[in-house]
N, C-alpha and C positions, 0 to 999 in steps of 0.2 A: 660547550657548556653542558655536555651530557650529564644527567643526574643532578643538575643544579636547578633549583626553583627560583624564578624571578617573579616577584609580585609587585605590582604598582603600589606605591605607598602614598605619595603626595606630590603636589606641585606647589611651589612657593612663589609668592609675589613679593617683590621688594618695593617698599613705598617710603616716601618721606613724611607721610601723615598716617600713621598706624591707626589711630582712633577713628578717623574719617572712613578709611577703607574697611576696617573691621565692622563698623556700624552698617556700612553699605551691604556687605556680604551677609551679615546677620539678618538684615531686612530681606534680601533676595532669597536666602535659603531657609529662613526660619530657624536656623541653628544658632545656639549660643556658643560663642567662641570659648575655647579653653585657653586660658592665659598661662603660658609656660614661663614667661619672663616678661619684663617690661618692654622688650623689643621683639617679642615673638608670640604668635597665637596660632591655634589650630581650630579648624572647623571640620569635624568628623562627619562624613556622609557614609552611607552603606557601602559605597564602592571605593572610597579613597578619602584622602584628607587634603583640604585646601589649607595651606599655611600662609601666613602673612608675617613678614618681618621687616624691620628697618635695615638700613645699610650696615648697621653695626653687626648684623648677623652674617655678613659676607665680607667684612672689611679685610679679613686675613687673606683674601684672594687678590688684594692689591688692584692693579690696573685691569685684571681679568674679571673683577667683580661685576655682577649685573647692575644696571642703572635703573632707578625707579622711573616710572612713567615713560618707558621707551619701547615697550613691546609692540612689534608690528608684524608678528608672524604666528601667534598662538591664539586660538579661541578657547575660552574656558566654558565648558558645556555642562549643563545640568539637565538631567532627565526629570520631567515633571508630569503630573497626571493631566493637567489642563492648561495649555499654553495661553489660551485666551483669558482665562480667569486670572492667571498669574500676571499677565500683562496689565489687565485692568487694576489689579491690586497695587502694582508698582508704578503705573503710568505717571502719577504726580511726583514721584521721587526720581524719575529718570531725566537726566539732562541731555543725553545724546542717544536717541533711538535711531538705530541703523535700519531696522526692518520690523515693521509691525507684524503681528501674527500672520503667517503665510504658510500655505501647504507647499512644500518643496517638491520638485519633480520625482524624488525617490519616495515620497509619501509622508515623511516627517512633517509635523507642524512645528514651526520655529518662530521665535522672535529674537532679534539681536539688538544689543545696546552696549554702550561703553560704561565701565565703572568710572569712579572719579579720577583714576590715574590714566584713563584712556584704553585699558584692556577691554577686548571684545568679549562679551558674555552671550552665549546662545542658550536660551531656555527652549527645550524641544520635547515633543512627545512623539513616540513611534505610532504608526497607524495601528488601529485596533484590528484584531483578527477578522472582525466582521466587515471591515473596510478594505480588505485585501491584504 
């Protein structure tokens, strides 16, 4: 791939309940989704785009199409300024908290929870320069 530039563009979540999942991610990120079609939305961050679509967006893949609410290997991570403040803001809206705000062995402060489809979300902050 010499001379080729590869740039991460997006990750897409397939869901059976677009409105519920879009509302959840708008709440978590504070970003208003851009609605490209009735079956597809985008949430643009400074680093990339989270897209959410219904099964109709991948139906042409047939049996190889991703299935909603079946992720068991990917964490969706958002860098935030203050993990504890974000957790407190969201606490009442989270049905499945996996890890309350914790300082990880490598220094990041993280909280992990599941979205309404069961995907794991990690809100994290890197250690400040003054903390090492």
